[in-house]
Structure formats: C-alpha cells, structure tokens
VEXROSE-512809 format. One record per residue: residue number from 0; residue in three letters; z, y, x of N, C-alpha, C in turn. Coordinates in steps of 0.001 Angstrom, whole numbers. Layout:
// residues N
SITE   pos   code       n_Z       n_Y       n_X      ca_Z      ca_Y      ca_X       c_Z       c_Y       c_X
SITE   NUM    ALA         Z         Y         X         Z         Y         X         Z         Y         X
...
// end
This chain:
// residues 252
SITE   pos   code       n_Z       n_Y       n_X      ca_Z      ca_Y      ca_X       c_Z       c_Y       c_X
SITE     0    MET     63146   -182560     65020     64603   -182568     64842     65277   -184199     64412
SITE     1    ALA     64242   -185238     64127     64771   -186363     64158     65723   -187152     65321
SITE     2    SER     64676   -186233     66764     64900   -187240     68020     66788   -186165     68564
SITE     3    LEU     67240   -185315     67822     68342   -184939     67991     69640   -185859     67546
SITE     4    PHE     69183   -186799     66528     70437   -187670     66052     69859   -188903     65663
SITE     5    ARG     70846   -190023     65437     70246   -191394     65200     71372   -191587     64041
SITE     6    ARG     71436   -192822     63037     71871   -192709     62157     72635   -194209     62042
SITE     7    VAL     73842   -194722     62858     73893   -195965     62764     74978   -196864     61702
SITE     8    LEU     74292   -197638     60605     75329   -197900     59475     76216   -198572     59360
SITE     9    ALA     77537   -198304     59616     78324   -199470     59142     78308   -200574     58399
SITE    10    PRO     79075   -201460     58873     78781   -202661     58146     80053   -202959     56923
SITE    11    ASN     80266   -202101     56060     81286   -201936     54613     80417   -201291     53363
SITE    12    PRO     79420   -201939     53036     78776   -201481     51721     79909   -201528     50690
SITE    13    GLY     80269   -201514     49502     80900   -201415     48678     80685   -200338     47264
SITE    14    PRO     81129   -200608     46558     80838   -199237     45345     80952   -198005     45278
SITE    15    MET     81845   -197994     46073     82154   -196531     46716     81608   -196146     48243
SITE    16    THR     81293   -197050     49006     80539   -196361     50080     79060   -197158     50112
SITE    17    LEU     78431   -197038     48947     77211   -197351     48657     76539   -198314     49792
SITE    18    ASP     75859   -198083     50875     75341   -199350     51877     75997   -199112     52845
SITE    19    GLY     76947   -198642     53105     78649   -197984     53725     78136   -196983     54697
SITE    20    THR     78973   -196826     55191     79612   -195469     56200     78046   -195146     56767
SITE    21    ASN     77552   -193841     56897     76487   -193732     57603     77418   -192746     58903
SITE    22    SER     77695   -193454     59851     77911   -192784     61167     76544   -192391     62507
SITE    23    TYR     76809   -190728     63090     75617   -189972     63694     75937   -190468     64792
SITE    24    LEU     74864   -190467     65457     75081   -189829     67438     74331   -188747     66856
SITE    25    LEU     74650   -187671     67938     73746   -186587     67914     73383   -186174     69631
SITE    26    ALA     72330   -186069     70326     71955   -185598     71374     70903   -184929     71555
SITE    27    ALA     70333   -184167     72392     69711   -183285     72890     68574   -184476     73553
SITE    28    PRO     67016   -184628     73477     66182   -185579     74449     66800   -185225     75553
SITE    29    GLY     67021   -186619     76547     67582   -186256     77957     69170   -186234     78210
SITE    30    ALA     69617   -185617     77139     71214   -185630     77480     71756   -186503     78130
SITE    31    ALA     72885   -186130     78694     73465   -187075     79520     74963   -188006     78730
SITE    32    SER     75330   -187131     77390     76246   -186993     76839     75425   -187743     74869
SITE    33    VAL     76995   -187880     73963     76244   -188306     72713     77886   -187801     72419
SITE    34    ILE     77279   -186780     70681     78614   -186601     70191     78401   -187708     69260
SITE    35    VAL     79541   -188116     68439     79571   -189412     67576     80481   -188455     66088
SITE    36    VAL     79576   -188634     65046     80182   -188123     63648     80640   -189365     62814
SITE    37    ASP     81878   -188889     62402     82324   -190640     61522     82137   -191087     62057
SITE    38    PRO     83206   -192326     62730     82741   -193185     63380     83136   -194082     62324
SITE    39    GLY     83046   -194201     61182     83733   -195283     60736     84645   -196545     60111
SITE    40    PRO     84529   -197312     60187     85612   -198467     60049     85862   -198676     61493
SITE    41    ALA     87018   -199418     61469     87613   -199872     62628     86843   -201392     62781
SITE    42    ASP     85735   -201585     62717     84500   -202659     62891     84534   -202801     64440
SITE    43    ASP     84683   -203986     65504     84661   -203656     66385     83079   -203948     66896
SITE    44    GLY     82346   -204721     66032     80822   -204306     66695     80541   -203287     66325
SITE    45    HIS     80827   -202462     65216     79980   -201067     64838     80676   -200087     65968
SITE    46    LEU     81584   -199955     66317     82074   -198949     67184     81169   -199124     68985
SITE    47    ALA     81322   -200381     68483     80454   -201236     70132     79367   -200661     69743
SITE    48    GLU     78611   -200875     68973     77204   -199882     68947     77000   -198650     69452
SITE    49    LEU     77912   -197579     68917     78379   -196222     69165     78826   -195903     70262
SITE    50    ALA     79658   -196511     71132     79584   -196798     72134     78860   -196800     73068
SITE    51    ALA     77956   -198339     73078     76521   -197960     74125     75150   -196745     73708
SITE    52    GLY     75969   -195962     72975     74749   -195158     72379     74406   -193874     73661
SITE    53    GLY     75442   -194733     74560     75831   -193102     75495     77012   -192803     76104
SITE    54    HIS     77200   -191550     76751     78513   -191566     77026     78906   -190392     76335
SITE    55    VAL     80369   -191041     75555     80280   -189775     74517     81497   -188829     74582
SITE    56    GLU     80373   -187682     74136     81173   -186765     74739     82295   -186131     73858
SITE    57    LEU     82431   -186074     72321     83271   -185305     71349     83304   -186297     70087
SITE    58    ILE     84080   -186741     69329     84181   -186926     68337     84310   -186433     67277
SITE    59    LEU     83938   -185778     66259     83363   -185285     65084     84035   -186363     63541
SITE    60    LEU     85157   -185635     62875     85302   -186060     61653     85182   -185150     60154
SITE    61    THR     84334   -185778     59796     83684   -184708     58225     85427   -184985     57267
SITE    62    HIS     85991   -186017     57348     87058   -185797     56729     88116   -187178     56406
SITE    63    HIS     89182   -186864     55799     90144   -187948     56645     90381   -189129     55883
SITE    64    HIS     89370   -189868     54419     89061   -191072     54363     89070   -191961     55371
SITE    65    ALA     89272   -192896     55210     89651   -194163     55843     88277   -195009     56369
SITE    66    ASP     87115   -194385     55917     86314   -195245     55471     84749   -194612     56678
SITE    67    HIS     85750   -192978     57182     84956   -192150     57975     85282   -192604     59028
SITE    68    VAL     87213   -192551     58949     87901   -192119     60195     88705   -193133     60865
SITE    69    GLU     88834   -194370     60577     89220   -195455     60655     89336   -196066     62205
SITE    70    GLY     88245   -195947     62547     87571   -196307     63699     88159   -194988     65000
SITE    71    ALA     87656   -194131     64614     88101   -193124     65620     89283   -193288     66822
SITE    72    ALA     90224   -193197     66300     91274   -193846     67589     90936   -195113     68459
SITE    73    ALA     90361   -196111     68091     89963   -196725     69045     88911   -196155     69780
SITE    74    LEU     87668   -195787     69151     86949   -195648     69782     87083   -194137     71063
SITE    75    ALA     87985   -193535     70616     88708   -192393     71860     88960   -193279     72720
SITE    76    ALA     89452   -193892     72531     90729   -194867     73200     89702   -195505     74363
SITE    77    ALA     88843   -195786     73535     87685   -196983     74339     86826   -195960     75230
SITE    78    THR     86432   -194520     75203     85509   -193670     75566     86285   -192136     76395
SITE    79    GLY     87255   -192155     76200     87967   -191001     76375     87842   -189680     75638
SITE    80    ALA     87086   -190052     74531     86313   -188518     73954     87248   -188057     73030
SITE    81    PRO     87524   -186847     73137     88857   -185972     72009     88132   -186215     70465
SITE    82    VAL     88929   -185832     69561     88807   -186168     68525     88912   -184735     67834
SITE    83    ARG     88331   -184340     66998     88501   -183371     66247     88038   -183259     64755
SITE    84    ALA     89160   -182983     64100     88316   -182602     62587     89562   -181172     62327
SITE    85    PHE     88622   -180819     60650     89689   -179886     60123     91260   -179896     59948
SITE    86    ASP     91971   -181041     59605     92653   -180726     59742     93595   -181726     60854
SITE    87    ALA     94787   -180770     61611     95047   -181126     63352     95783   -182569     63501
SITE    88    ALA     96200   -183257     62004     96553   -184301     62214     95862   -185548     62456
SITE    89    LEU     94307   -185104     62825     93409   -186303     63023     93071   -185802     64481
SITE    90    CYS     93760   -185159     64613     92841   -184658     66053     93402   -185514     67289
SITE    91    ARG     92881   -185658     68199     93209   -186048     69817     92777   -185307     70407
SITE    92    ASN     93480   -185082     71683     93141   -184052     73019     92440   -183106     72791
SITE    93    ALA     92450   -182157     71229     91646   -181479     71229     92320   -180223     70366
SITE    94    GLY     91433   -178995     69341     92328   -178640     68484     91567   -178869     67371
SITE    95    ALA     92120   -178227     66382     91384   -178620     65145     90000   -177486     64895
SITE    96    LEU     89176   -177930     63987     88133   -177267     63728     87986   -176130     62936
SITE    97    VAL     87164   -174800     63180     87602   -174134     62449     86102   -173440     61708
SITE    98    ASP     86082   -173409     60647     85217   -172407     59817     84546   -171387     60304
SITE    99    GLY     83202   -171703     60821     82261   -171230     61360     82407   -171196     62583
SITE   100    GLU     82796   -172556     63276     82997   -172183     65055     81454   -172675     65424
SITE   101    VAL     80806   -172597     66181     79945   -173258     66714     80031   -174244     68116
SITE   102    ILE     79513   -175332     67839     80065   -176265     69328     78960   -176638     69727
SITE   103    GLU     78657   -176855     71083     77981   -177118     71827     78073   -178587     72673
SITE   104    ALA     77662   -179244     72957     77953   -180549     73189     76673   -181148     73341
SITE   105    ALA     76544   -182482     74472     75738   -182956     74395     74183   -182436     73967
SITE   106    GLY     73859   -181307     74508     72387   -180819     74620     72364   -179912     73195
SITE   107    VAL     73387   -180426     71825     72958   -179875     70350     73892   -178725     69950
SITE   108    ARG     73841   -178029     69366     74479   -176797     68899     74410   -177343     67508
SITE   109    LEU     75822   -177481     66459     76560   -177291     65806     77315   -176066     65126
SITE   110    ARG     77115   -175534     63882     78401   -174834     63720     78686   -175322     62512
SITE   111    VAL     80297   -175437     62031     81052   -176098     61552     81196   -175184     59878
SITE   112    ILE     80825   -175776     59125     80738   -174955     57787     81901   -175728     57195
SITE   113    ALA     83574   -175088     56716     84303   -176088     55535     83520   -175912     54059
SITE   114    THR     83963   -177191     53782     83266   -177630     52113     84291   -178272     51339
SITE   115    PRO     85796   -177469     50912     87097   -178045     50516     85863   -178552     48790
SITE   116    GLY     86940   -179567     48568     86496   -180513     47352     86390   -181692     47280
SITE   117    HIS     85500   -182388     47772     85652   -183670     47323     87200   -183839     48254
SITE   118    THR     87583   -183418     49346     89147   -183544     50071     89000   -182183     50487
SITE   119    ALA     90575   -181621     50452     90780   -180060     51158     90213   -179820     52775
SITE   120    ASP     90246   -181263     53575     89620   -181016     55055     88442   -181302     55116
SITE   121    SER     87590   -181454     53668     86088   -181503     54663     85233   -180611     54520
SITE   122    VAL     84510   -180901     55960     83294   -180101     56759     82497   -180131     56530
SITE   123    CYS     81649   -179736     56860     80098   -180143     57099     79347   -179823     58869
SITE   124    PHE     78497   -180213     59214     77948   -179777     60723     76368   -179152     60214
SITE   125    HIS     76331   -177847     60247     74758   -177304     60664     74084   -177940     61754
SITE   126    LEU     73596   -178889     62358     72591   -179573     63222     71715   -177818     63338
SITE   127    ALA     71412   -177097     64623     70643   -176241     64270     69255   -176670     65078
SITE   128    GLU     68529   -175679     64616     66762   -176186     65514     66088   -174885     65670
SITE   129    GLU     65880   -174616     66739     65143   -173081     66708     64278   -173269     65829
SITE   130    GLY     63747   -171996     65187     62844   -171772     64473     62778   -172363     62997
SITE   131    ALA     63624   -173429     62586     63730   -174453     61200     64786   -174467     61013
SITE   132    ALA     65127   -175055     59916     66253   -174805     58846     67431   -175389     59254
SITE   133    GLY     67018   -176842     60169     67650   -177726     60860     67974   -178984     59819
SITE   134    ALA     69515   -179312     60077     69988   -180490     59513     71627   -180306     59144
SITE   135    VAL     72039   -180728     58021     73476   -180795     57773     73755   -181820     57436
SITE   136    LEU     74328   -182234     58519     75300   -183342     58257     76411   -182963     56830
SITE   137    THR     76683   -183712     55985     77426   -183361     54764     78674   -184500     54372
SITE   138    GLY     78654   -185351     55222     79890   -186389     54789     79830   -186958     53798
SITE   139    ASP     80952   -186421     52728     81167   -187151     51383     80687   -186142     50288
SITE   140    THR     80898   -184997     51013     80389   -183265     49972     79403   -183835     49468
SITE   141    VAL     78262   -184336     49962     76704   -184423     48981     76270   -185726     49638
SITE   142    LEU     75883   -186737     48874     75758   -188326     49158     74281   -188560     49193
SITE   143    GLY     73584   -189097     50249     72023   -189599     49695     71718   -190220     48316
SITE   144    ARG     72536   -190575     47587     72274   -191240     46286     73474   -190714     45241
SITE   145    GLY     73462   -190599     43963     74777   -190710     42752     75196   -189232     43847
SITE   146    THR     76241   -189023     43313     76936   -187537     43298     78323   -188191     43694
SITE   147    THR     79355   -187445     44184     80395   -187816     44963     81880   -187623     43925
SITE   148    ILE     82881   -187761     44217     83946   -187671     43346     84659   -186698     44154
SITE   149    ILE     85440   -185622     42717     86500   -185397     43917     87742   -185587     43800
SITE   150    ALA     88391   -185427     44588     88966   -187032     44691     90878   -185879     44468
SITE   151    ASP     91066   -185878     43158     92273   -185432     42710     93219   -185568     43122
SITE   152    PRO     94374   -185414     43383     94733   -184173     43557     94696   -182894     44887
SITE   153    ASP     93952   -184110     45720     93497   -183023     47498     92145   -182877     47086
SITE   154    GLY     91381   -183186     46325     89901   -182415     46381     90559   -180977     45064
SITE   155    ALA     89527   -180890     44349     89214   -179230     43561     88120   -179318     43185
SITE   156    LEU     87806   -178942     41430     86637   -178535     41666     86420   -177207     41787
SITE   157    GLY     87081   -176557     41521     86651   -175214     42254     85762   -174658     43278
SITE   158    PRO     86827   -175306     44575     86299   -175198     45764     85302   -175833     45820
SITE   159    TYR     85195   -177156     45167     84059   -177847     45440     82599   -177116     44974
SITE   160    LEU     82771   -176786     43901     81778   -175939     43428     81203   -174646     44380
SITE   161    ARG     82497   -174027     44600     81859   -172909     45899     81369   -173720     47529
SITE   162    SER     81763   -174681     47145     80925   -175678     48705     79546   -175766     48617
SITE   163    LEU     79471   -176166     47136     77844   -176256     47066     77149   -175293     47185
SITE   164    GLU     77328   -174042     46692     76813   -172782     46928     76860   -172235     48225
SITE   165    THR     77349   -172694     49032     77314   -172103     50266     76504   -173535     50992
SITE   166    LEU     76281   -174449     50376     75157   -175366     50900     74110   -175233     50555
SITE   167    ARG     74328   -174667     49125     72813   -174269     48475     72072   -173134     49393
SITE   168    SER     72817   -171820     50329     72353   -171076     50446     71547   -171169     52163
SITE   169    LEU     71728   -172630     52490     71143   -172606     53882     70048   -173210     53887
SITE   170    GLY     69488   -173197     52615     67688   -173090     52405     67077   -174759     52700
SITE   171    SER     66457   -174883     53612     65663   -176428     53509     65871   -177151     54308
SITE   172    ALA     67401   -177055     54779     68099   -178077     55860     67572   -179277     54971
SITE   173    ARG     67589   -180402     56390     68042   -182001     56264     69220   -182150     55806
SITE   174    VAL     69227   -183255     54695     70629   -183857     54602     70648   -184756     55399
SITE   175    LEU     72196   -184938     55910     72307   -185812     56240     73742   -186890     55671
SITE   176    PRO     73677   -187251     54940     75069   -188110     54352     75871   -188724     54935
SITE   177    GLY     76975   -188890     54547     78026   -189580     55025     77759   -191070     54292
SITE   178    HIS     76870   -191221     53183     76343   -192671     52588     75137   -192721     51635
SITE   179    GLY     74194   -193596     51913     73361   -193470     51399     72104   -192848     52085
SITE   180    PRO     70817   -192971     52138     69456   -192298     52495     69865   -190612     53085
SITE   181    GLU     69207   -190177     54205     69132   -189320     54028     68098   -188396     53027
SITE   182    LEU     68326   -186749     52900     66974   -186311     51671     67162   -184895     52724
SITE   183    ASP     65723   -184666     51872     64843   -183410     51929     65577   -182070     51261
SITE   184    ASP     65733   -180862     51877     66037   -179695     51016     67323   -179270     50619
SITE   185    LEU     68110   -179251     51317     69666   -179357     50899     69953   -178078     49584
SITE   186    SER     68737   -177263     49376     68903   -176420     48435     68984   -176754     47157
SITE   187    LEU     67836   -177163     47035     67329   -178260     46115     68289   -179250     45523
SITE   188    VAL     69055   -180136     47079     69960   -181364     46421     71475   -180674     45685
SITE   189    ALA     71810   -179181     46658     73120   -178451     45882     72770   -178120     44371
SITE   190    ALA     71701   -177497     44465     71134   -176707     43222     71746   -178288     41982
SITE   191    ALA     70754   -179424     42443     70981   -180802     41157     72460   -181023     40861
SITE   192    TYR     73464   -180727     42252     74827   -181401     42301     75647   -180032     41261
SITE   193    LEU     75096   -179006     41187     75492   -177936     40123     75293   -178000     39428
SITE   194    ALA     74072   -178105     38964     73573   -179116     37535     74101   -179436     37086
SITE   195    HIS     74671   -180739     37688     75314   -182266     36679     76245   -182087     36717
SITE   196    ARG     77288   -180848     37954     78592   -180496     37509     78832   -179667     36302
SITE   197    ALA     78159   -179002     35807     78055   -178323     34807     77685   -179183     33236
SITE   198    GLY     76766   -179813     34190     76871   -180670     32611     78238   -181951     32199
SITE   199    ARG     78601   -181888     33141     80051   -183266     33058     81303   -182079     32488
SITE   200    LEU     81129   -181098     32740     82299   -179560     32435     82279   -179725     30703
SITE   201    ASP     80628   -180286     30540     80000   -179402     29069     80679   -180694     28774
SITE   202    GLU     80357   -181815     28968     80904   -183296     28491     82354   -182948     27826
SITE   203    VAL     83067   -182886     29102     84534   -182761     29115     85074   -181609     28078
SITE   204    ARG     84370   -180320     27791     84622   -179573     26557     84375   -180479     25434
SITE   205    ARG     83252   -181118     24978     83092   -181537     23696     84115   -182924     23602
SITE   206    ALA     84609   -183407     25127     85692   -184631     24274     86876   -183702     23916
SITE   207    LEU     87357   -182609     24529     88584   -182265     24269     88401   -181489     22976
SITE   208    VAL     87116   -181208     22479     87156   -181055     21070     87299   -182359     20085
SITE   209    ASP     86946   -183575     20493     87480   -184503     19606     88279   -184681     19878
SITE   210    LEU     88583   -184753     20916     89957   -185670     21084     91488   -184837     21416
SITE   211    GLY     91217   -183450     21228     92298   -183028     21459     92348   -181923     22849
SITE   212    ALA     93273   -180724     22892     93030   -180286     24122     94297   -180819     25219
SITE   213    ASP     95014   -181582     24535     96428   -182053     25831     95675   -183953     26036
SITE   214    ALA     94659   -184206     25278     93634   -185298     25226     93960   -185877     27255
SITE   215    SER     94847   -187345     27284     95257   -187832     28318     93649   -188086     29227
SITE   216    VAL     93767   -188490     30607     93091   -188420     31465     92288   -189909     30869
SITE   217    GLY     92912   -190331     30338     92075   -192069     30512     91136   -191605     29197
SITE   218    ALA     91591   -191163     28005     90912   -190745     27075     89839   -190479     27148
SITE   219    VAL     89382   -189532     27822     88631   -188099     28348     87665   -188971     29001
SITE   220    THR     88024   -190049     30110     87236   -190731     30873     86724   -191851     30269
SITE   221    ASP     87177   -192324     29143     87221   -193163     28198     85733   -192790     27244
SITE   222    LEU     85507   -191309     27432     84629   -190591     26471     83458   -190063     27483
SITE   223    VAL     83930   -189635     28158     82539   -189203     29121     82224   -190314     30277
SITE   224    TYR     82773   -191300     30471     82153   -192006     31704     82224   -193342     31135
SITE   225    ALA     81630   -193646     29606     81760   -194864     28971     80809   -195870     29602
SITE   226    GLY     81205   -197178     29756     80251   -197516     30395     79736   -197912     32162
SITE   227    THR     81683   -197258     32468     81266   -196520     34242     81646   -198195     34663
SITE   228    ASP     81046   -198457     35426     81576   -199964     36467     82909   -199364     36681
SITE   229    PRO     84073   -200834     36298     85442   -201184     36564     85748   -200603     38026
SITE   230    ALA     84714   -201251     38985     85095   -201009     39835     85476   -199433     40969
SITE   231    VAL     84853   -198443     39708     84783   -197142     40236     85602   -196183     39157
SITE   232    ARG     86176   -196930     38352     86880   -196761     37250     87827   -195539     38223
SITE   233    PRO     88828   -195957     39090     89442   -194750     39598     89048   -193470     40002
SITE   234    ALA     87785   -193730     40536     86929   -192564     40741     86687   -191533     39681
SITE   235    ALA     86214   -192443     38782     86109   -191249     37492     87309   -190785     37332
SITE   236    GLU     88135   -191314     36915     89579   -190549     36436     89698   -189706     37378
SITE   237    ALA     89685   -189476     38963     89680   -188523     39568     89449   -187537     39160
SITE   238    SER     87788   -187973     39062     87058   -186555     38792     87342   -185998     37366
SITE   239    VAL     87750   -186211     36370     88407   -185918     35004     89428   -185454     35330
SITE   240    ARG     90682   -185855     36199     91602   -184616     36579     91146   -183826     36976
SITE   241    ALA     90322   -183629     37892     90165   -182498     38514     89288   -181587     37961
SITE   242    GLN     88233   -182085     36676     87840   -181200     35961     88648   -180750     34762
SITE   243    LEU     89600   -181480     34284     90725   -181039     33203     91443   -179946     33798
SITE   244    ALA     91797   -180010     35074     92930   -179314     35944     92180   -177509     36389
SITE   245    TYR     90844   -177901     36076     89659   -176968     36556     89786   -176223     35508
SITE   246    LEU     88974   -176838     33899     89270   -175822     32735     91007   -175375     32404
SITE   247    ARG     91619   -176128     32709     93019   -175882     31850     93542   -174544     31832
SITE   248    ALA     93215   -174306     33883     93640   -173347     34784     93079   -172066     34393
SITE   249    GLY     91847   -171988     32897     91172   -171421     33065     89913   -170698     33928
SITE   250    THR     89719   -171532     34969     88952   -171235     35912     87555   -170799     35245
SITE   251    ASP     87459   -171543     34247     86050   -171751     33692     86014   -170329     33150
// end
C-alpha cells in the first residue's frame, strides 16, 4: 500500500497545523501520472516539489481551509490539472465531488466519503487495495496527533459524530491524515475520537450545571478547556460553540 502514496510535508508548522500540512502524491507503481491531494499553502518550493512528483492528472481537496487549498490554483495553472472538491466553488475545470463516487486516475482507485463535521464540505478518500482494508486520506476529520476542532458554525458536532461512525465502519484501514503522522487502524482511531467527544460533552454538561444553562461560550471554555494554550483558544471556543449547539438543540 505504501507504494501507492507519498507524503510531502508543507513548511507551515504551527499550533493549528502541527508539523505542517500533509500533501499526498498518489500513483500506482509505474503510472505515468499522479493525483495530488491537498496541495497545501501557496509556497513555491512546496508546490514545485509536488509538480516534480510526476505529471499531475488531478488535484483533490479534502475541505476548504486555506492550509489545504491555498496552493491549488497555482498548481493547477502550472500543471493544467483539474481541481475537484465537495464545494463546487473550489473546483476548476471539473465537477464537484459526490459522496460514494469512485475516482480512477494515476492507476489508483479512490472512493469519496462525505464526512461533514470539521467543516460542512469535508470529505475523505478511501484508497483501495485488493484484498486489504486500504488507507483513508482523512484531511482534518481525523488527525495524526491530538483531535480536530469542529469549526462552528461551518462545522457541526452531530454530523461529525456520524462521520466518525462512518469511518469506524471501514475497519483497519491505515490513516493518512491532513496533519501529523500516519496511524494504524482507522476503526480504533475513530472509536477513540468518539470516546473523546463523549467525554467532552460530559464536561460541558457539568459546566452548564455549575454555570447555568445559559452560560456563555467564554465561560464554558474557561472551565472545560482550562490551561489551553492561548494560541488555540479560538479553536477551543469554536468547539464549545458546537457542543453547546448540539446540546441545546436537544440532539443529545
């Protein structure tokens, strides 16, 4: 399976991007072209390395955040490759991705899996391999280290939990995340994410008991995410907004 993909780490490390954005080159051995997944930032050196990986047949995007898509237009212009995403506004010279669609290019076969939650347009790509669980490119839906944010109001917790259940059903597929190292066994990773979310919801429930049902996002964040690095405070607040919306809508 490893021969079907190569990770190219973008030079944009930070509190939200971890070591940087993972761009991926996908191709079967001996293929005349490659697929690029998430070109990452508009960094000339990074884009040049992606373009040097082979004739770029197709550019795929997991979601619209700039650290994944900013370089897509320049790479498309340099290579002539079409760009496809779930959000049609991000596409160039091609139609939007469809949940369940099978893409065959560069000698590989990918199935599109809509996984809303981190953002409304988040998708994963299941890289198939005959007789095996394959690998899943998860974007920011599942990270290689830590957990992702629910980017409220674009993202939402209810859809995210359903997306994690979908990923858990894929079994022991390898995880190729948008940030951080590769992981083994998507089913176990998704189960751990679900447990983490359940624990956070319990913490928010307890905070509402202490602070009152109408407690503000800031007050709940102070209690549930005490000691959080100020650099990721906005992300913590976004997740709290999503958790409160989930609970107050009676989804629980």
